[in-house]
SERO-4910 file (N, C-alpha, C, O; in steps of 0.05 Angstrom, whole numbers):
BEGIN
 pado doro    nc1    nc2    nc3   cac1   cac2   cac3    cc1    cc2    cc3    oc1    oc2    oc3
  Unk    A     17    -21      3      2      2     -5     17     24     -1     30     25     20
  Unk    A     18     45    -21     32     69    -19     22     85      2      1     83     14
  Unk    A     41    102      5     32    123     19     18    155     17     26    175      5
  Unk    A      2    152     29    -24    172     23    -13    201     36     -1    202     58
  Unk    A    -18    218     22     -4    249     29    -36    266     42    -58    268     33
  Unk    A    -25    273     65    -53    277     77    -45    309     73    -22    314     78
  Unk    A    -57    324     68    -50    353     66    -84    370     76   -106    368     66
  Unk    A    -74    386    105    -89    398    115    -88    432    104    -70    448    107
  Unk    A   -116    435     89   -109    462     73   -137    474     90   -150    460    106
  Unk    A   -145    507     82   -161    515     81   -182    515     60   -172    517     38
  Unk    A   -202    514     59   -215    511     25   -233    536     26   -253    539     39
  Unk    A   -218    558      5   -234    578     -4   -260    574    -12   -264    552    -23
  Unk    A   -284    593    -10   -300    584    -31   -304    594    -55   -310    617    -62
  Unk    A   -298    567    -73   -295    566   -102   -326    587   -121   -349    590   -114
  Unk    A   -313    597   -139   -336    600   -161   -335    588   -194   -314    589   -207
  Unk    A   -357    579   -203   -359    569   -218   -361    596   -254   -376    615   -259
  Unk    A   -340    584   -268   -332    610   -283   -350    595   -312   -364    607   -328
  Unk    A   -346    577   -311   -362    563   -335   -369    538   -333   -365    526   -312
  Unk    A   -383    526   -358   -394    505   -350   -371    475   -346   -371    455   -333
  Unk    A   -351    490   -369   -333    471   -376   -323    451   -351   -316    463   -331
  Unk    A   -321    424   -351   -309    413   -328   -280    410   -328   -273    402   -351
  Unk    A   -256    413   -309   -236    403   -309   -233    388   -291   -242    389   -269
  Unk    A   -215    369   -304   -211    342   -285   -189    346   -269   -175    326   -268
  Unk    A   -178    370   -251   -156    371   -232   -167    359   -211   -154    340   -203
  Unk    A   -188    364   -197   -200    359   -174   -223    337   -181   -241    338   -197
  Unk    A   -217    321   -165   -246    297   -164   -254    296   -134   -239    301   -115
  Unk    A   -279    290   -133   -288    286   -110   -302    256   -107   -322    251   -120
  Unk    A   -290    237    -90   -304    209    -87   -309    202    -54   -301    209    -32
  Unk    A   -325    189    -64   -340    175    -37   -343    149    -32   -350    135    -51
  Unk    A   -340    137     -7   -351    107     -6   -338    111     26   -321    126     35
  Unk    A   -361     79     44   -351     76     74   -364     96     80   -385    103     70
  Unk    A   -349    107    100   -352    134    119   -336    156    112   -329    173    129
  Unk    A   -328    157     87   -316    183     84   -324    201     54   -338    190     36
  Unk    A   -314    230     51   -317    241     31   -297    250     28   -288    260     49
  Unk    A   -277    252      1   -252    261     -8   -246    280    -37   -258    273    -57
  Unk    A   -234    296    -37   -222    313    -49   -198    310    -63   -177    317    -53
  Unk    A   -199    298    -90   -167    292    -90   -158    314   -120   -173    319   -139
  Unk    A   -135    323   -119   -117    340   -134   -108    314   -156    -90    298   -149
  Unk    A   -119    312   -176   -113    284   -195    -84    294   -208    -69    276   -216
  Unk    A    -75    321   -212    -49    324   -228    -28    314   -213     -6    304   -219
  Unk    A    -38    319   -195     -7    307   -164    -14    281   -160      3    267   -148
  Unk    A    -37    270   -167    -42    239   -157    -31    223   -179    -26    234   -201
  Unk    A    -27    197   -174    -28    175   -197    -17    143   -175      2    143   -160
  Unk    A    -32    125   -179    -37    107   -162    -35    101   -140    -56     92   -133
  Unk    A    -19    101   -120    -22    101    -96    -11    126    -81    -16    133    -58
  Unk    A      0    136    -96     13    164    -83    -15    189    -86    -17    201   -107
  Unk    A    -29    193    -72    -60    204    -80    -47    235    -55    -32    236    -36
  Unk    A    -60    254    -68    -60    285    -61    -83    290    -51    -95    308    -63
  Unk    A    -97    274    -23   -126    285    -15   -121    311     -6   -103    313     12
  Unk    A   -134    338    -15   -140    358     -6   -159    367     18   -157    385     35
  Unk    A   -177    347     12   -200    362     29   -214    330     42   -216    310     27
  Unk    A   -219    330     62   -232    297     69   -254    309     93   -248    327    109
  Unk    A   -282    294     90   -304    292    112   -311    266    115   -317    253     95
  Unk    A   -311    258    136   -322    228    150   -349    234    161   -363    255    158
  Unk    A   -353    210    176   -387    211    184   -377    215    221   -391    225    239
  Unk    A   -353    207    223   -343    217    255   -340    243    260   -348    252    281
  Unk    A   -328    262    238   -324    289    244   -350    300    242   -349    322    252
  Unk    A   -371    295    233   -398    307    239   -412    305    264   -432    292    270
  Unk    A   -393    328    283   -397    329    315   -432    340    312   -450    329    325
  Unk    A   -438    365    289   -467    370    290   -485    355    283   -509    360    288
  Unk    A   -477    337    271   -501    313    264   -510    296    286   -494    280    296
  Unk    A   -535    297    294   -541    279    318   -539    248    306   -544    238    284
  Unk    A   -529    238    331   -518    209    327   -535    186    318   -527    164    310
  Unk    A   -559    195    319   -577    178    306   -576    181    277   -585    161    265
  Unk    A   -565    206    256   -569    205    243   -540    195    227   -540    188    203
  Unk    A   -521    197    240   -485    184    233   -497    161    226   -497    156    201
  Unk    A   -507    148    239   -504    115    230   -521    118    202   -510    105    184
  Unk    A   -541    130    195   -547    124    169   -535    134    142   -541    130    118
  Unk    A   -510    150    158   -493    158    132   -464    136    118   -447    143    101
  Unk    A   -466    117    129   -452     89    123   -466     73    103   -486     61    112
  Unk    A   -460     68     77   -438     81     58   -446    105     52   -470    111     53
  Unk    A   -431    119     46   -431    146     26   -442    134     -5   -435    111    -11
  Unk    A   -453    144    -19   -463    132    -37   -456    148    -65   -450    139    -87
  Unk    A   -458    177    -56   -459    193    -77   -457    222    -65   -474    231    -50
  Unk    A   -431    236    -75   -421    267    -67   -420    275    -84   -410    265   -104
  Unk    A   -435    303    -84   -440    321   -110   -432    349   -103   -451    363    -97
  Unk    A   -414    359   -103   -410    399   -103   -431    403   -115   -439    391   -135
  Unk    A   -448    427    -96   -468    443   -103   -469    471    -98   -453    478    -81
  Unk    A   -484    490   -109   -485    514    -93   -446    532   -100   -430    543    -85
  Unk    A   -445    527   -130   -417    536   -142   -390    527   -113   -374    541   -100
  Unk    A   -397    495   -112   -378    484    -99   -373    492    -64   -357    484    -48
  Unk    A   -395    512    -63   -393    514    -38   -395    488    -15   -378    480      1
  Unk    A   -422    477    -22   -420    454    -10   -422    428    -25   -421    422    -49
  Unk    A   -426    412     -2   -432    378    -15   -453    358     -8   -451    343     12
  Unk    A   -466    358    -21   -493    341    -19   -488    309    -21   -485    298    -42
  Unk    A   -487    300     -1   -484    273      4   -512    254      9   -529    265     23
  Unk    A   -517    230     -1   -531    214     -2   -517    193     11   -493    196     17
  Unk    A   -534    164     19   -523    147     23   -545    124     31   -566    129     44
  Unk    A   -536     95     21   -560     86     10   -572     64     46   -590     48     50
  Unk    A   -551     76     63   -561     68     94   -576     90    102   -575     95    126
  Unk    A   -590    107     85   -618    121     91   -609    150     95   -627    167     99
  Unk    A   -589    155     96   -579    190     96   -578    205     82   -568    196     62
  Unk    A   -584    230     80   -582    253     65   -574    287     82   -589    301     95
  Unk    A   -549    292     77   -545    307     90   -522    324     66   -510    315     47
  Unk    A   -523    357     77   -516    381     59   -492    395     75   -498    402     98
  Unk    A   -473    399     69   -442    403     89   -429    418     80   -419    413     58
  Unk    A   -424    443     92   -411    468     80   -381    459     80   -368    451     99
  Unk    A   -374    463     53   -342    458     57   -324    474     63   -301    465     62
  Unk    A   -327    499     68   -316    512     87   -307    501    119   -285    503    131
  Unk    A   -329    492    125   -332    498    160   -337    466    160   -327    453    179
  Unk    A   -348    456    145   -352    428    153   -380    421    161   -389    400    151
  Unk    A   -393    433    177   -422    437    184   -449    424    166   -456    427    142
  Unk    A   -458    412    187   -484    398    168   -499    433    169   -498    451    186
  Unk    A   -512    431    143   -536    448    138   -556    445    137   -572    462    146
  Unk    A   -566    415    123   -588    404    126   -583    376    128   -563    366    117
  Unk    A   -602    357    144   -597    325    138   -628    315    139   -647    328    147
  Unk    A   -629    290    129   -660    277    131   -649    249    133   -627    240    127
  Unk    A   -673    235    144   -676    211    139   -683    200    117   -707    198    120
  Unk    A   -676    190     89   -687    181     73   -678    153     60   -664    152     40
  Unk    A   -686    132     71   -678     97     65   -677     90     36   -697     87     21
  Unk    A   -646     88     28   -636     75      6   -634    100    -11   -639     94    -35
  Unk    A   -628    122     -9   -615    141    -18   -601    143    -33   -578    140    -25
  Unk    A   -603    147    -58   -576    147    -83   -564    162    -93   -540    159    -98
  Unk    A   -579    183    -97   -575    207   -114   -585    231   -103   -605    229    -90
  Unk    A   -576    254   -106   -598    273    -89   -582    302   -119   -558    301   -128
  Unk    A   -599    321   -127   -591    345   -127   -601    373   -116   -625    375   -109
  Unk    A   -583    396   -114   -591    418   -107   -611    437   -123   -601    450   -141
  Unk    A   -630    441   -120   -652    459   -146   -647    484   -133   -636    487   -111
  Unk    A   -660    504   -153   -668    534   -142   -675    538   -113   -676    516   -102
  Unk    A   -678    554   -101   -688    563    -76   -688    545    -52   -706    540    -36
  Unk    A   -668    540    -53   -654    519    -31   -674    491    -24   -683    486     -2
  Unk    A   -676    476    -51   -696    457    -47   -672    429    -61   -659    429    -82
  Unk    A   -675    414    -46   -664    386    -54   -682    369    -64   -706    371    -59
  Unk    A   -670    348    -81   -688    328    -99   -668    298    -90   -643    294    -93
  Unk    A   -688    282    -79   -668    255    -74   -676    232    -94   -701    229    -97
  Unk    A   -664    219   -105   -680    188   -116   -674    174    -98   -652    179    -87
  Unk    A   -690    154    -89   -680    130    -73   -690     97    -82   -711     94    -95
  Unk    A   -681     86    -79   -696     60    -90   -715     42    -77   -726     22    -86
  Unk    A   -717     52    -51   -742     44    -28   -754     65    -16   -743     87    -16
  Unk    A   -783     58     -4   -784     75     23   -811     63     30   -819     46     13
  Unk    A   -828     68     53   -850     51     61   -871     41     43   -884     19     42
  Unk    A   -872     66     25   -906     55      5   -884     44    -26   -896     31    -44
  Unk    A   -863     48    -27   -851     32    -52   -825     43    -60   -808     41    -42
  Unk    A   -816     55    -83   -798     67    -89   -809     96    -94   -833     97    -95
  Unk    A   -791    128    -99   -798    140   -101   -777    168   -102   -756    164    -90
  Unk    A   -779    190   -111   -771    216   -117   -783    238    -98   -803    252   -100
  Unk    A   -764    236    -82   -770    264    -58   -764    289    -63   -744    293    -78
  Unk    A   -782    314    -50   -769    339    -57   -771    349    -26   -790    343    -12
  Unk    A   -748    365    -18   -741    375     11   -738    404      1   -729    413    -20
  Unk    A   -751    421     27   -741    448     25   -719    450     56   -722    438     77
  Unk    A   -699    468     48   -680    466     75   -690    481     89   -679    478    110
  Unk    A   -709    499     92   -714    506    114   -745    489    128   -761    500    142
  Unk    A   -745    470    122   -780    454    127   -755    423    133   -755    405    117
  Unk    A   -737    421    155   -727    397    155   -743    367    159   -757    361    179
  Unk    A   -739    355    143   -748    321    151   -774    323    134   -780    302    123
  Unk    A   -790    346    131   -812    346    115   -809    344     85   -797    360     70
  Unk    A   -824    321     76   -826    315     43   -843    336     40   -864    338     53
  Unk    A   -835    352     24   -855    372      8   -870    359    -23   -892    365    -31
  Unk    A   -855    345    -32   -865    329    -52   -856    302    -60   -832    295    -56
  Unk    A   -875    282    -74   -863    256    -74   -870    247   -106   -892    256   -114
  Unk    A   -859    233   -120   -872    230   -145   -855    193   -144   -833    187   -135
  Unk    A   -873    175   -157   -858    147   -164   -835    149   -185   -830    161   -206
  Unk    A   -820    127   -165   -797    122   -186   -786     98   -186   -765    101   -173
  Unk    A   -788     77   -192   -778     52   -184   -742     52   -186   -730     57   -207
  Unk    A   -730     47   -166   -704     50   -165   -691     71   -176   -683     71   -199
  Unk    A   -689     89   -162   -690    115   -166   -660    117   -164   -656    116   -140
  Unk    A   -635    120   -178   -601    123   -180   -591    146   -190   -566    149   -187
  Unk    A   -609    169   -205   -594    184   -207   -615    215   -215   -636    210   -226
  Unk    A   -610    238   -210   -612    263   -216   -592    285   -219   -573    292   -205
  Unk    A   -605    297   -246   -587    316   -258   -602    343   -261   -620    345   -278
  Unk    A   -596    367   -246   -609    385   -259   -590    403   -279   -566    404   -279
  Unk    A   -612    419   -299   -593    427   -321   -609    458   -320   -633    461   -325
  Unk    A   -596    473   -314   -604    503   -304   -609    519   -329   -629    533   -330
  Unk    A   -596    518   -346   -599    535   -378   -626    522   -390   -639    539   -402
  Unk    A   -634    501   -389   -660    490   -398   -682    485   -374   -704    476   -378
  Unk    A   -674    491   -356   -693    487   -324   -702    465   -327   -726    464   -321
  Unk    A   -691    444   -333   -705    418   -334   -692    393   -313   -670    390   -323
  Unk    A   -695    379   -295   -694    354   -277   -696    330   -293   -718    325   -304
  Unk    A   -673    311   -295   -679    292   -305   -671    274   -282   -655    281   -264
  Unk    A   -684    246   -284   -688    228   -268   -685    202   -276   -701    192   -291
  Unk    A   -666    189   -268   -654    156   -284   -669    138   -256   -669    146   -232
  Unk    A   -679    117   -266   -691     94   -251   -686     72   -265   -674     72   -286
  Unk    A   -695     50   -252   -688     21   -256   -680     12   -295   -664     -3   -306
  Unk    A   -703     31   -304   -715     26   -335   -720     37   -343   -727     30   -366
  Unk    A   -721     67   -337   -723     95   -356   -714    124   -350   -710    130   -326
  Unk    A   -711    139   -364   -697    164   -349   -731    188   -361   -745    187   -381
  Unk    A   -731    199   -343   -756    223   -341   -742    248   -346   -718    252   -349
  Unk    A   -762    264   -347   -759    299   -351   -774    308   -334   -796    297   -333
  Unk    A   -769    330   -316   -785    335   -299   -784    375   -301   -764    389   -306
  Unk    A   -806    384   -296   -802    414   -300   -803    427   -279   -800    409   -263
  Unk    A   -804    454   -261   -805    459   -241   -833    469   -241   -837    486   -259
  Unk    A   -857    464   -222   -882    480   -221   -889    488   -192   -878    477   -172
  Unk    A   -906    506   -191   -915    531   -172   -888    536   -157   -893    537   -133
  Unk    A   -859    539   -162   -839    543   -153   -838    559   -127   -828    551   -106
  Unk    A   -849    580   -132   -852    603   -117   -874    604    -94   -879    624    -80
  Unk    A   -885    584    -92   -909    584    -84   -902    559    -52   -880    547    -50
  Unk    A   -920    557    -35   -914    535    -14   -911    508    -19   -897    491     -8
  Unk    A   -931    509    -41   -936    475    -48   -915    470    -81   -928    466   -101
  Unk    A   -886    469    -83   -881    464   -105   -877    440   -109   -872    423    -92
  Unk    A   -877    434   -147   -885    406   -150   -852    400   -170   -832    415   -169
  Unk    A   -854    378   -183   -841    359   -199   -863    358   -225   -880    340   -223
  Unk    A   -866    373   -245   -883    362   -259   -868    346   -279   -847    354   -290
  Unk    A   -882    316   -284   -872    300   -301   -877    307   -334   -900    313   -341
  Unk    A   -851    306   -355   -858    327   -376   -859    297   -398   -876    293   -415
  Unk    A   -839    283   -393   -831    263   -411   -823    238   -391   -822    239   -367
  Unk    A   -819    214   -412   -814    185   -392   -794    173   -424   -802    175   -447
  Unk    A   -775    165   -417   -763    152   -446   -745    115   -428   -734    109   -407
  Unk    A   -752    103   -449   -744     71   -433   -713     75   -443   -704     87   -463
  Unk    A   -700     62   -424   -680     61   -434   -665     30   -447   -673      8   -439
  Unk    A   -647     33   -463   -642     17   -480   -623    -16   -460   -614    -37   -469
  Unk    A   -624     -9   -441   -604    -32   -422   -618    -26   -399   -623     -3   -394
  Unk    A   -628    -49   -382   -643    -41   -357   -618    -39   -333   -595    -47   -338
  Unk    A   -626    -29   -308   -607    -27   -285   -592     -1   -288   -567      0   -288
  Unk    A   -612     30   -293   -603     47   -286   -581     53   -271   -594     56   -250
  Unk    A   -556     59   -264   -540     58   -244   -532     93   -237   -535    103   -214
  Unk    A   -524    104   -257   -509    130   -259   -519    150   -278   -520    146   -302
  Unk    A   -527    173   -265   -528    198   -293   -521    226   -287   -529    239   -268
  Unk    A   -502    234   -306   -486    253   -302   -491    267   -334   -498    255   -354
  Unk    A   -484    298   -331   -485    314   -360   -457    314   -371   -437    313   -356
  Unk    A   -456    317   -399   -433    323   -412   -436    350   -416   -418    366   -413
  Unk    A   -464    358   -425   -469    390   -436   -502    388   -428   -514    368   -420
  Unk    A   -516    425   -437   -537    419   -431   -548    408   -450   -572    408   -445
  Unk    A   -543    396   -473   -561    378   -494   -549    343   -489   -556    327   -505
  Unk    A   -533    336   -467   -531    313   -476   -527    304   -443   -518    320   -427
  Unk    A   -536    278   -437   -529    266   -412   -513    234   -419   -511    217   -437
  Unk    A   -506    238   -400   -481    205   -398   -500    189   -376   -516    198   -360
  Unk    A   -494    163   -381   -517    151   -351   -501    122   -365   -492    116   -387
  Unk    A   -502    107   -338   -490     81   -341   -513     61   -329   -524     66   -307
  Unk    A   -518     40   -341   -533      9   -342   -521     -9   -323   -500     -6   -310
  Unk    A   -536    -28   -323   -521    -52   -305   -500    -61   -335   -478    -67   -327
  Unk    A   -502    -62   -358   -483    -72   -377   -476    -52   -395   -469    -58   -417
  Unk    A   -478    -31   -388   -466     -7   -416   -468     12   -401   -478     14   -379
  Unk    A   -451     34   -423   -453     65   -424   -471     72   -441   -480     56   -457
  Unk    A   -480    102   -440   -492    109   -463   -496    138   -451   -498    145   -427
  Unk    A   -498    154   -481   -502    180   -484   -533    184   -481   -545    164   -489
  Unk    A   -544    198   -475   -575    214   -490   -571    234   -500   -559    247   -483
  Unk    A   -577    253   -529   -577    268   -537   -605    276   -533   -622    264   -545
  Unk    A   -611    297   -517   -636    309   -508   -649    325   -526   -668    336   -515
  Unk    A   -647    332   -551   -664    348   -563   -673    332   -590   -691    335   -606
  Unk    A   -650    310   -588   -664    288   -612   -674    263   -597   -679    244   -613
  Unk    A   -678    259   -577   -686    245   -555   -685    222   -562   -706    210   -566
  Unk    A   -658    208   -564   -637    191   -571   -619    180   -560   -599    194   -555
  Unk    A   -620    147   -550   -593    147   -532   -577    130   -558   -587    118   -577
  Unk    A   -547    135   -550   -537    114   -567   -510    104   -551   -505    122   -534
  Unk    A   -487     80   -550   -471     76   -544   -447    101   -531   -440    123   -539
  Unk    A   -442     86   -510   -419    118   -505   -386     97   -513   -372     85   -496
  Unk    A   -380    101   -549   -354     93   -553   -334     83   -537   -326     59   -537
  Unk    A   -328    101   -525   -300    104   -517   -298     89   -486   -279     93   -471
  Unk    A   -317     74   -480   -328     46   -460   -333     29   -468   -333     11   -451
  Unk    A   -339     21   -493   -347     -6   -507   -340    -30   -497   -353    -51   -498
  Unk    A   -307    -25   -483   -297    -52   -490   -298    -57   -455   -287    -77   -447
  Unk    A   -309    -40   -437   -301    -39   -415   -328    -40   -398   -346    -23   -399
  Unk    A   -328    -62   -382   -352    -77   -365   -362    -66   -338   -346    -53   -325
  Unk    A   -381    -69   -331   -386    -53   -302   -378    -29   -290   -372    -25   -267
  Unk    A   -378     -8   -315   -373     19   -311   -398     30   -289   -423     28   -291
  Unk    A   -384     41   -269   -405     54   -246   -418     79   -253   -441     84   -259
  Unk    A   -391     96   -249   -396    122   -248   -378    135   -273   -355    126   -273
  Unk    A   -381    155   -294   -369    165   -311   -376    193   -315   -399    202   -316
  Unk    A   -352    207   -319   -353    240   -322   -330    238   -352   -309    226   -353
  Unk    A   -341    251   -371   -331    257   -396   -335    294   -401   -356    306   -398
  Unk    A   -306    308   -409   -312    323   -422   -305    331   -454   -282    328   -464
  Unk    A   -325    339   -465   -322    335   -492   -299    359   -511   -289    358   -533
  Unk    A   -296    380   -490   -276    402   -502   -255    391   -503   -241    396   -522
  Unk    A   -245    370   -480   -218    366   -478   -206    335   -480   -183    326   -479
  Unk    A   -236    324   -483   -237    293   -492   -227    281   -463   -210    263   -467
  Unk    A   -230    284   -445   -224    275   -415   -246    259   -409   -270    264   -414
  Unk    A   -235    235   -395   -256    211   -387   -240    199   -354   -218    190   -348
  Unk    A   -264    205   -341   -262    186   -311   -275    180   -307   -296    194   -308
  Unk    A   -278    147   -297   -297    132   -286   -290    115   -261   -269    119   -249
  Unk    A   -304     99   -255   -296     79   -237   -311     48   -253   -328     48   -271
  Unk    A   -301     28   -243   -316      2   -243   -319    -19   -225   -303    -26   -209
  Unk    A   -340    -29   -229   -339    -56   -207   -313    -71   -213   -304    -78   -234
  Unk    A   -304    -72   -188   -279    -97   -189   -283   -123   -176   -288   -145   -185
  Unk    A   -280   -112   -146   -283   -138   -130   -312   -135   -117   -315   -115   -102
  Unk    A   -335   -154   -121   -360   -145   -115   -369   -126   -134   -366   -130   -158
  Unk    A   -381   -101   -124   -388    -80   -139   -377    -53   -130   -389    -32   -134
  Unk    A   -353    -57   -116   -337    -35   -109   -315    -37   -119   -310    -59   -129
  Unk    A   -295    -14   -120   -271     -7   -130   -255     10   -104   -265     16    -82
  Unk    A   -229     14   -115   -214     28   -100   -199     47   -117   -181     62   -109
  Unk    A   -208     44   -148   -197     56   -171   -209     74   -187   -228     68   -202
  Unk    A   -198    102   -184   -204    122   -204   -190    115   -236   -166    114   -238
  Unk    A   -208    112   -258   -190    108   -281   -187    132   -306   -203    135   -325
  Unk    A   -172    141   -303   -176    162   -334   -161    156   -358   -141    142   -360
  Unk    A   -177    171   -379   -165    167   -404   -157    193   -412   -166    212   -399
  Unk    A   -136    198   -439   -124    219   -446   -118    238   -419   -137    251   -410
  Unk    A    -99    238   -410    -83    219   -411    -93    185   -390   -105    185   -369
  Unk    A    -86    165   -401    -84    143   -388    -71    136   -354    -50    123   -351
  Unk    A    -82    142   -338    -74    137   -312    -98    127   -294   -122    125   -299
  Unk    A    -81    120   -270   -101     99   -255    -89    123   -219    -68    133   -213
  Unk    A   -119    122   -203   -106    127   -178   -124    106   -158   -148     99   -161
  Unk    A   -105     99   -137   -114     81   -124   -117     86    -91    -98     89    -75
  Unk    A   -146     87    -84   -154     95    -54   -154     60    -39   -171     42    -38
  Unk    A   -134     62    -33   -134     27    -16   -149     28      7   -158      6     15
  Unk    A   -153     45     18   -179     50     48   -211     52     42   -229     55     59
  Unk    A   -214     51     19   -236     66     13   -251     51    -10   -244     54    -33
  Unk    A   -274     34     -3   -293     26    -30   -305     48    -38   -322     61    -25
  Unk    A   -294     55    -64   -309     73    -78   -335     75    -93   -336     66   -116
  Unk    A   -352     84    -85   -384     78   -105   -382     95   -128   -380     86   -151
  Unk    A   -382    128   -120   -380    143   -152   -362    175   -142   -360    191   -124
  Unk    A   -354    171   -162   -331    195   -167   -349    216   -188   -367    212   -204
  Unk    A   -335    239   -177   -346    271   -196   -325    288   -193   -311    296   -174
  Unk    A   -327    295   -222   -308    318   -234   -321    350   -214   -343    361   -212
  Unk    A   -298    355   -203   -310    385   -204   -309    407   -211   -287    417   -206
  Unk    A   -325    423   -223   -328    442   -236   -315    469   -234   -335    483   -229
  Unk    A   -293    486   -234   -286    513   -217   -284    529   -245   -279    554   -245
***
C-alpha cells in the first residue's frame, strides 16, 4: 500500500466560471468518507487528498443520523462548489458546508442513491425504496424532515438539474424522466413530469451531464449518451470494451474521461482516467461514485 499524502488546507469559497469541467479535482466517496483529490499530482497509490470529510467528524449531526450515513453512495459539489450534497444507501441525506464542514441540512431517506440541489434551497433525492415503494422526494432546507412533494420512481439512482434549460432528469431502473419545476414560488412546489423514455438497457445506475444537450448514464451492462433534443440513446463508444462501469464523467472539449468500475464485488478502489491514461488507487475506501469538480 502506497503512502497517502494528507494535506490540511483551508478551503476557499469557489466560483463556477464556466460550464466546462476541469479534471484537476475529483470528489470521491465510499464507506464513511468523502474526499477531494488533486488528480494532477496523484497517480497510483500516491494520492494527494486536499479535503476530507468523514461521518465521525460530523459532530453537529445527531448520532441517530450518523449511522444512516454509512455507506456514502454519492457526493456532489453544489451551490458553486461551496457545499457538498451527500447521499447514503444506509438512509442518510446531508448537505455539508465545504469550508466549515458543518451540516446545513440532513434527513432520513432510506436507500438514498442520488440527490440534486435545486433553485430556492430545495433538494430532490432519488431512492430505491421507501415505506410505500420507490420514489423521488423533494425537500426544503427550511423545513427539515418534511417531504414537500413525492413522485413514484422505480429504483431511483440518478438526478441531474440542467439550469440553462430548466429541466430535471431522473434515472430509474428502466427509464429516464424529464421534470419541470411547477409552482416553485409557492408553499407547495411540485416536479411536473414532462416525458419518460425507456432505457436501452435495464439497471440504471448513474446519471451525469456532458453538456446542456447531452446526458451520460450507466446501466448494468453499458454506458450510454442521451441526446436531449433528438431524444436518442446511443452507446458511449469510448467505454464499449469495459464492463461494469459504475460512474463516468466526460469532457467533450478536452476529451478527458474519468470513471470507476466494479472490480471486487461491485466496489472499487480505483479511479480511471483516459487521455491521459492513468489510475488513482484509494486503498482504504470502497468507492461508489466519483465526480469531477467544475471550477
